[in-house]
NUTIDO-682423 format. One record per residue (C-alpha): x, y, z; residue in three letters. Coordinates in steps of 0.02 Angstrom, whole numbers, plus 50000, padded with zeros to 5 digits. Layout:
XYZAla
...
***
This chain:
500115093250161Met
500865076050108Arg
500165061150213Val
500745044550219Gly
499355029650228Leu
499865012450261Thr
499324995950356Gly
499614979350357Gly
498694966850243Val
496734965550261Ala
496864980450395Ser
495464990550289Gly
496735003950223Lys
495885003850057Ser
494245007250152Thr
495045021550245Val
495845028450077Ala
494135029250008Asn
493345037950162Met
494715051550141Leu
494375054049962Ala
492535055550002Glu
493145069450124Leu
494075078649986Gly
495815071749995Ala
496805067549846Val
497265049449858Val
498685042449757Ile
498665023949758Asp
500415014249775Ala
499544996649728Asp
498765004849572Ala
500445013649524Leu
501404996949551Ala
500114988749420Arg
500295003349307Glu
502285004749291Val
502274984849250Val
500834985649119Glu
501114976948957Arg
502434988348838Gly
503084997048993Thr
505054999149019Pro
504574992449206Gly
503844976249124Leu
505284974249025Ala
506474977249165Ala
505484963249260Val
505694950249126Val
507464953849111Glu
507644950849286Glu
506534934949303Phe
506234927449147Gly
504774927449028Asp
503894913449115Glu
503154926449244Leu
502104934049068Leu
500384927849031Thr
500114921648838Pro
499494939248815Glu
501054947348863Gly
500484954349040Asp
501344950949188Leu
500614935349269Asp
500204943249447Arg
499864928449546Pro
501464918949471Ala
502474934149524Met
501794934249699Gly
502054916749719Arg
503954919249679Leu
504244934849777Val
503154932249953Phe
504164916349970Gly
505934922349919Asp
506554938050011Glu
508004939849897Ser
506754940249739Ala
505564952249827Arg
507004963449852Lys
507504961949677Arg
505714966149622Leu
505574981449741Glu
507214987749670Ala
506374987949492Ile
504584993349536Val
504835006049682His
505805019449597Pro
504635019249455Leu
503135021249571Val
503955035049676Phe
504345043549503Glu
502345043549466Arg
501955049349640Tyr
503055064349608Ala
502085068049437Glu
500505065149525Leu
500825074849671Glu
501415090149571Ala
499595091549486Thr
498615092849665Ala
497755108549691Pro
498515121349818Glu
498235115949997Gly
497535099649962Ala
497725086050080Leu
498705073249981Val
498735056350036Val
500145043249977His
499195025650006Asp
500845015450033Ile
500514996850091Pro
502464994650120Leu
502795011550190Leu
503575005950353Ala
504644993450247Glu
505255005550136Ser
506095018750242Gly
505125034150191Arg
504005038150322Ala
504855052250370Asp
504685061150201Gly
502915063650254Phe
502165078350357Asp
500995064450441Ala
500895046350436Val
499215037150463Ile
499255019850510Val
497755008350509Val
497964995550634Asp
497184978950675Val
497724965850777Pro
498734950750678Thr
497324938150720Glu
495944949650631Thr
497124951250480Gln
497234931850468Val
495474930450503Glu
495024943350353Arg
496074934350241Met
495344917850267Leu
493534923950260Glu
493374938550151Gln
494744933050034Arg
494744913950036Gly
496474912650063Trp
497474898350142Thr
498154900250326Leu
499744896950246Glu
499674911050115Asp
498884924150246Ala
500484920050358Glu
501724922450235Ser
501014938450167Arg
500944944350355Ile
502744939350369Ala
503264948550215Ala
502804964350290Gln
503304975950423Ala
502644969450599Thr
501294978550675Arg
502524987850807Glu
503664992750657Gln
501995001550580Arg
501475010350736Leu
503145016350756Ala
503135026850604Val
501245031950638Ala
500925051650689Thr
499025045150681His
498225028850716Val
496575022350648Ile
495975007250736Glu
494974996050637Asn
494154983150755Thr
492404991150763Gly
490874995150649Thr
491035004250487Leu
490155019350563Asp
491525019350704Glu
492975018250582Leu
491985032650468Arg
492115044450635Ala
493915040850663Arg
494445044650484Val
493305062250484Arg
494195066450652Ala
496025062650588Val
495595071150419His
494895086550490Asp
496455088450608Glu
497545086650453Leu
496505098750335Ala
496795111850478Val
498655110250466Arg
498695109650271Ala
***
């Protein structure tokens, strides 16, 4: 069974992904793949440099991720150009990894921008980890040390809470304790595993 997992920045999506993996799901992480496809020496990095220039490289020849982030999160056109390079490469890797999953496995695609990509209907189920926007901001300021401006621009660059909830078949609300979150994750996992 192919499951999409998404949630806004600082929603706890990564924590939910880890819990699903502990329960036996095969989790494929879009962020990890997005880093992989632009590693030093890859065609993806070459395409990024061709599009944006080599000032986005570190002295060692790696992608300067903070510089790239500053560029694309403040400029929708730049973000779309970057996504046009990276997303097809990521989806190609997804297909390769999914093909190696065991028969009958619950394959969870951890995709932060699932609602934005328009690909939610390609999954058997979509789990949205949901928190109020105020909680996202609070977590970014307290746990990540971001500025209010950085937090608000990152949220503005993503789908709205309503847009994410519109693609959900399952919602995991994450404003309670870790034990409450774990119980909700287990309930959703067990329901999906029965259908797998």
